[in-house]
C-alpha positions, 0 to 999 in steps of 0.5 A: 341842031341847025334850023337852017340845014335840013335834018337829012343833011345834018344826019349825013354830016354827023354819020360821016364825021363819026365814020372819019373818027373811027377811021382815025382811031383804027389807024392809030390803033394799027400804028400802036400795034405795029410798034408793039410788034416791033418791040416783041420781035427781038424776043422771038429771035432769042427763043430761036437761039435757045432752040438752036442751042437745044438742038446743038446739045442733042446733036452733041449728045448723039455724037458723044454716044457714037464716039463712046461706042467706038471707044468701047469697041477699041477697048474690047479689041485691045483686051483681046490682043492682051489676052492673046499675048498673055496666053503665049 
């Protein structure tokens, strides 16, 4: 400690320098977190693409069910027609 400076002034200098140091540390930490977040973001997009693929599979399964229902109806109609013709 300096004997030339009053104790109060020395304490305020020490506290302000400590505050500045923590402020700088916080800034650098925020910068690192932002960089890490930027690196992680493309991975999230890939997850969205996977979800879209799953949704497409579900919708295609629904379409397949609809078309199979239509096909069975058509087949049943054909069978009825054949049965009528065979009776003649």
